[in-house]
N, C-alpha and C positions, 0 to 999 in steps of 0.2 A: 586254585580252589577258594582261597581267601577272597580273591577278587569277586567271585560269584556270590559268596555269602555276604560280603560287604554291600554289594549292589542290592541283593534281596532285602537286607535289613534297612538300607537307606530308602528303599521303595515302601517300606512299612507293610503294605499289603501286596501279595502276589497271588496268582491264580493257578490252581492245580486242576488239570483236566484228566479224567478217566473215562472209561466206558462201562456201561452196565451189561447185564447178561443178554439183553436184546441188542447189544452193540450200539446203544444210544449214548451220546456224549453227556458228561456231567462236569461242570466247572464250579469250583468253590474257592473262596478266599482263604488264604493261609497267612500267617505272620511270624513263623519261626523256622529258622534254618540253622544248622550247625555242621561242623565237620566231625565225623566220628570214624575212627580207624581209617583215615585218609579218604573218606567218601562223603559226598554231599548228602546230608541226612535231615529228615523232617519227622515231626511227631504227630501222631493222631491217636484215636481212641478205637479200640476193637469193637465198639458198639455202633460205629458210624458206617454209612454207606461207602465212604471212600476206602475204608479198610476192606470191606467185602469185595468191592470192585477190584482193588489191587491184588487181593488174594486170588480172584478168578482170572485176572488179566494184569500182569505186572507192568504193562506199558503205561507211562504217564508223561504228560507234557506240563511244563510250567512256563508262565509268562509274567513279566513284571515290566513296569515303565517308570522312568525317572529322568527328568532333565533332557527330554528329547532323545533319550537312548532307551532301548528296551533289550531285554534278554529273553531268549527262548531256549528252554532246556527240554530235551526229549531223550527218552531211552527206557530202559527196563530197570525196575526197582526190585529190591528184596525187602520183605517185612521181617522184623526181628523184635525181640524184647530183651532188655538188659537193665538191671538195676543200676549199673555203673553209668550207662547212657542216660537213664532217668535222672541220676544225681547231677550230671553235667547240664542237662536241659533245664533243670530247676535252678541251677546256679546262674545260667545264662539269662533266663527269663523267670525271675521269682514269681511273677504273676500267674504262672502255670500252677503254682501251689493252690491258688483259689479254685482251679478247675479239678485238679487231680490229687490234692493233698500232698503226700510224701512220695518218695522214690519207690515205695513198695506197692503202689496202686497197680493191680493186675490188668487194668484196662489200657494202660499206656503201651503204645506200640510205635515203633519207628519204621520208616522206610528210607532206604538209601539207594542211590543209583549205582547199579552194578556195571552198566555200560550205557553209552549215549554220548551226547555232546551238548555243550552250551554255546550259543552264538549271540554275540552282542551286535546290535543293529542300531542305525541312526538314520534320520532323514537325509543326512549328508552322504551316506554310504552307497547310494545308488543301487538299492535292492540287492546288495550282497553283504554278507556278514563282514564286519571289520575286525572281528576277532572270534575265532572258533577254538573252543577249549574241549578236548576229548575228556570224557568222564571216566576213563579206565586207565 
């Protein structure tokens, strides 16, 4: 798990893909990942389309690239709210306080992978993952 989080953080920006109610894809940049209760977890806002899309369809893909290696993460996520998770997120990335204030902001929502896999790829790996990590 930590290997995945370290890679995402090293990449600085990674991309989360969801689908809308018309089954059309949407991709947007993210910049925060953490481990929460043993799961790969991300933060968003319950006013954003990504929240609405994940609420309607919990399948999400993530992709990041760094130093000729990329990671693809796919699976099913679960949305949740937690003041304790909020505290941890604000500790890890204090700049989130500029967006959300304190840990009691009711718009803060997390999503974590309940099942799925992460695969590391490289140009040298001949079109096969050189490391596959189950997310359950």
